[in-house]
C-alpha positions in Angstrom: 78.5 104.9 146.3 74.9 104.6 146.8 73.6 101.1 146.4 70.1 100.7 145.3 68.4 97.6 146.5 65.6 96.4 144.2 63.1 93.7 145.0 60.5 92.0 142.9 57.0 92.9 143.8 54.1 90.6 142.7 51.4 92.7 141.0 48.3 93.0 143.2 45.9 91.5 140.7 48.0 88.3 140.7 48.0 88.2 144.6 44.3 88.6 144.6 43.9 85.7 142.1 46.1 83.5 144.2 44.2 84.2 147.4 40.9 83.7 145.6 42.2 80.4 144.2 43.3 79.2 147.7 39.9 80.2 149.1 38.0 78.1 146.5 40.4 75.2 147.0 39.6 75.4 150.7 35.9 75.2 150.0 36.4 72.3 147.7 38.4 70.3 150.2 36.4 71.4 153.3 34.0 68.9 155.0 30.8 68.8 153.0 32.6 69.8 149.8 30.3 72.8 149.7 30.9 74.1 146.2 31.9 70.9 144.4 29.5 69.4 141.9 29.6 65.6 141.4 31.0 64.7 137.9 28.4 63.7 135.3 29.4 60.0 135.5 28.6 60.0 139.2 25.3 61.9 138.6 24.3 59.3 136.0 25.1 56.4 138.3 23.0 58.1 141.1 20.1 58.6 138.6 20.3 55.0 137.6 20.1 54.0 141.3 17.1 56.3 141.8 15.4 54.6 138.8 16.1 51.1 140.0 14.9 51.8 143.5 11.7 53.4 142.3 11.1 50.3 140.2 11.7 48.0 143.1 14.9 46.5 141.8 16.8 47.2 145.0 19.9 45.1 144.3 20.6 46.9 141.1 19.9 50.2 142.9 22.5 49.3 145.5 25.1 48.6 142.7 24.4 51.9 141.0 24.6 53.9 144.2 27.9 52.2 145.1 29.2 52.9 141.6 28.4 56.6 142.2 30.4 56.6 145.4 33.4 54.9 143.8 33.4 57.7 141.2 32.8 60.5 143.7 33.3 59.5 147.4 32.0 62.9 148.6 28.5 62.4 147.2 26.6 63.0 150.5 23.1 62.4 149.2 24.0 58.9 147.9 25.2 57.9 151.4 21.8 59.0 152.7 19.8 57.1 150.0 22.0 54.0 150.3 21.6 54.1 154.1 17.8 54.2 153.8 17.9 51.1 151.5 20.1 49.1 153.9 18.1 50.3 157.0 14.5 50.1 155.7 14.5 47.6 152.8 17.4 45.1 153.5 16.9 44.8 157.2 20.6 45.7 157.8 20.4 48.6 160.2 24.1 48.3 161.2 25.1 49.1 157.6 22.5 51.9 157.4 24.0 53.5 160.5 27.5 53.6 159.0 26.1 55.3 155.8 24.0 57.8 157.8 27.0 58.8 159.8 29.1 59.3 156.6 26.3 61.6 155.4 26.5 63.6 158.6 30.2 63.9 158.2 29.8 65.4 154.7 26.7 67.5 155.3 26.4 68.1 159.1 24.4 71.3 158.6 22.0 69.9 156.0 18.3 70.3 156.8 18.2 66.5 156.5 20.7 66.1 159.4 18.0 66.1 162.0 16.1 63.3 160.2 19.2 61.3 159.7 20.0 61.5 163.4 16.5 60.3 164.1 17.1 57.4 161.7 20.4 56.5 163.5 18.6 56.4 166.8 15.8 54.3 165.5 18.2 51.8 163.8 20.2 51.6 167.1 17.0 50.7 168.9 16.3 47.9 166.4 19.8 46.5 167.0 19.3 46.6 170.7 15.9 44.9 170.5 14.1 47.9 172.2 12.3 49.2 169.1 8.5 49.3 169.4 8.2 47.8 165.9 9.6 44.5 167.3 8.3 44.6 170.9 4.7 45.6 170.4 3.3 42.4 169.0 1.4 39.9 171.2 1.1 39.9 174.9 1.8 36.2 175.0 5.3 34.8 175.5 7.0 35.2 172.1 8.7 31.8 172.5 5.5 30.0 173.2 4.2 27.5 170.7 0.5 28.2 169.9 -1.6 25.4 168.6 -4.0 27.1 166.2 -6.4 24.8 164.4 -8.6 27.8 163.4 -10.1 27.5 160.0 -9.6 30.6 158.0 -12.3 29.6 155.5 -14.1 26.5 154.5 -17.0 26.5 152.0 -18.7 23.7 150.0 -18.0 23.7 146.3 -19.3 21.7 143.4 -17.8 18.3 143.2 -16.4 18.9 139.6 -13.8 21.4 141.0 -10.3 20.1 141.3 -8.9 20.4 144.8 -5.2 20.3 145.8 -4.0 19.8 149.3 -0.8 21.4 150.4 1.1 21.3 153.7 3.9 23.8 154.5 6.3 24.3 157.4 8.2 27.5 157.1 9.5 30.6 158.8 9.0 34.2 157.7 11.3 37.0 158.6 9.3 39.6 160.5 11.1 42.4 158.7 9.7 41.0 155.4 6.2 41.1 156.9 6.8 44.6 158.0 7.9 45.7 154.5 4.8 44.0 153.0 2.6 46.1 155.3 4.5 49.3 154.5 4.1 48.5 150.8 0.4 47.8 151.2 -0.2 51.0 153.1 1.8 53.0 150.5 4.7 54.0 152.7 7.5 52.6 150.5 6.2 54.3 147.4 5.8 57.6 149.3 9.4 57.3 150.7 10.7 56.6 147.2 9.0 59.7 145.8 10.5 61.8 148.5 13.9 60.3 148.0 13.9 60.9 144.3 12.7 64.5 144.6 15.3 66.9 143.3 17.6 68.2 146.0 15.7 66.3 148.6 18.4 66.5 151.2 18.6 70.3 150.8 14.9 71.0 151.0 13.2 71.7 154.3 9.8 70.9 153.0 10.9 67.4 151.9 12.5 66.9 155.3 9.3 67.8 157.2 7.2 65.5 155.0 9.6 62.6 155.5 9.6 63.1 159.2 5.8 63.1 159.4 5.8 60.0 157.1 8.1 58.2 159.5 5.9 59.0 162.4 2.8 57.7 160.5 4.7 54.6 159.6 5.8 54.0 163.2 2.2 54.1 164.4 1.2 51.7 161.6 4.1 49.4 162.6 3.1 49.3 166.2 -0.3 47.7 165.2 1.0 45.0 163.0 -0.3 41.5 163.8 2.7 39.5 162.7 1.0 36.1 163.0 -1.9 37.1 160.9 0.4 38.7 158.3 2.5 35.5 158.2 -0.6 33.4 157.5 -1.5 35.7 154.5 2.1 35.7 153.3 2.3 31.8 153.4 -1.1 31.5 151.6 0.1 33.7 148.8 3.4 31.7 148.6 1.3 28.4 148.3 -0.8 29.9 145.5 2.3 31.3 143.7 4.0 27.8 143.8 0.8 26.3 142.3 0.9 28.7 139.4 4.4 27.4 138.5 3.7 23.7 139.3 0.2 23.2 138.0 -0.1 25.9 135.3 3.6 26.5 134.3 3.0 30.3 134.8 6.2 32.1 135.9 5.2 35.7 136.8 7.5 38.4 138.1 5.1 38.7 141.1 1.9 37.1 142.3 -1.2 39.0 141.1 -2.3 41.4 143.8 -6.0 41.2 142.8 -6.4 37.4 143.4 -8.9 36.7 146.2 -7.0 34.4 148.4 -10.1 33.4 150.5 -11.9 32.2 147.4 -9.0 30.2 146.0 -8.1 28.6 149.3 -11.3 27.0 150.5 -9.8 25.8 153.7 -6.6 26.6 155.6 -5.5 25.5 159.0 -2.6 26.7 161.1 -1.3 23.7 163.1 1.5 25.4 165.0 2.8 29.0 165.1 5.7 30.5 167.0 6.9 34.1 167.1 10.2 35.5 168.3 12.0 38.8 167.7 13.1 37.9 164.2 10.7 35.2 162.8 7.2 33.8 162.7 7.4 30.1 162.3 4.3 28.2 161.3 2.9 24.9 160.0 -0.1 25.3 157.7 -2.4 22.9 155.8 -4.3 24.4 152.9 -7.0 23.1 150.4 -6.9 25.0 147.1 -9.7 25.1 144.5 -7.6 25.1 141.4 -10.5 25.8 139.1 -11.3 28.9 141.1 -7.7 30.1 140.9 -7.8 29.6 137.1 -11.1 31.4 136.8 -9.8 34.4 138.8 -6.8 34.6 136.5 -8.9 34.5 133.4 -11.2 37.2 134.7 -8.2 39.4 135.3 -7.1 39.0 131.7 -4.5 36.3 132.1 -3.8 33.6 129.5 -2.1 30.3 130.3 0.0 30.1 127.1 2.5 33.0 126.8 2.8 35.2 123.8 6.1 36.6 122.7 6.3 40.4 122.2 9.2 42.4 120.9 9.6 45.8 122.5 11.6 48.6 121.0 12.2 52.1 122.5 13.0 54.8 119.9 14.8 57.2 122.2 16.8 55.1 124.7 20.0 53.3 123.7 22.7 51.0 124.9 22.9 49.6 128.4 20.3 52.0 129.7 17.8 50.8 127.1 18.4 47.2 128.3 18.0 48.2 131.9 14.8 50.0 131.0 13.4 46.9 129.3 14.2 44.8 132.4 12.3 47.4 134.5 9.2 47.0 132.3 9.4 43.3 132.7 9.5 43.5 136.5 6.8 46.2 136.7 4.3 44.5 134.4 1.9 42.1 136.0 1.7 39.9 132.9 5.3 39.3 131.9 7.4 36.2 132.4 10.9 37.1 131.4 12.9 39.6 129.2 15.8 39.1 126.9 17.0 41.8 124.5 13.6 43.4 124.2 11.7 40.1 124.0 9.1 39.5 126.7 6.7 36.7 127.2 3.3 37.8 128.4 0.4 35.9 129.8 -2.3 38.0 128.4 -3.6 39.3 125.0 -1.2 41.7 123.2 -3.9 44.5 123.3 -4.2 44.1 127.1 -0.4 44.4 127.5 -0.5 47.5 125.3 -3.1 49.1 127.6 -0.9 48.3 130.6 2.3 49.5 128.9 0.9 52.9 127.6 1.4 55.6 130.3 3.3 53.1 132.5 5.7 55.0 134.8 9.2 53.7 135.1 11.2 56.0 137.4 11.1 59.5 136.0 9.9 58.2 132.6 6.4 57.8 131.2 5.9 55.3 128.4 4.0 56.4 125.3 3.2 53.6 122.9 3.9 54.8 119.4 3.2 51.8 117.1 1.8 48.3 117.4 2.5 45.9 114.5 1.3 42.3 115.3 3.6 41.3 118.1 6.0 44.2 117.8 5.5 47.3 120.0 7.4 50.6 119.5 7.3 53.2 122.2 8.8 56.5 123.5 10.1 57.0 127.0 9.2 60.6 128.0 11.2 62.0 130.9 9.5 64.2 133.4 10.8 67.8 133.5 
């Protein structure tokens, strides 16, 4: 009897589909996660981090980026952005290095990889104390105490002016001074713009611009006079304290356009010492309070705050609240913000002028309606 053996054969189309499925599964699980797209929740958290960083709210930016990584741990670009924050803004290069290395694990062939390797090397130099940004300072012994009774400025003023004497003994982190110089020279804003560019870590042009910007910043850093920068920093700190103590003005940040040399008629550095991390100094200052008040008035400031209610017609929920907080931080006139209510130290019409066309991250504010102390606006997102 002939026995016929039959076997089940899987149709070819099904085999093809299985092989194709395995291939895509391999791509999704492979280093770099080449074909995977971050879930929308992670993308939203990353976008929130971009907005916070662009607005200067670094701590909230860190929280948003970390939330994006909790949702999607393979989000290579977020490791890169978060590494830049810890490295360049927070003065924590060791944390920056770990995040840079994670980026390289996930995207080793990215056009940004070369830049990230450069960042790792630079951060390692900072940790070892061999970076030019910390060694090129003064030729004197960095531990030497310098007696510096040099008068920055002293000028006679009418006797009716009110003078206030202040003495301060403090230390300033050199990394803070470095960041102030970078901000003044426009480097931080330019880096933020590049970091927020779409697909930045996949774009060769962005990578080249960032590398050139780093070289320019390094040259700038090598010429920083930390002692001089520390004197200016402390002078601004003295004036900002006076705004609160003498005028009860609590601003988000000290007005950039205040002429320090006019407000402080005499300042004298008694002692100054510089090491690798700090500039320590003792300073006496004589402030012309009337001049400070006059400068504030000429810049449009008022000494009694006005309450303004802000309402955005196209943003809602938590993001709307975060957006209002960003406006409060970005405005030069605001005191505080709570559920859309801000207190401003200027006339409402001046605040409207500042608010209209203000850029907050990828949004531009367009004032829609002003009704007494109520302002309605639209936040237009850039395409």
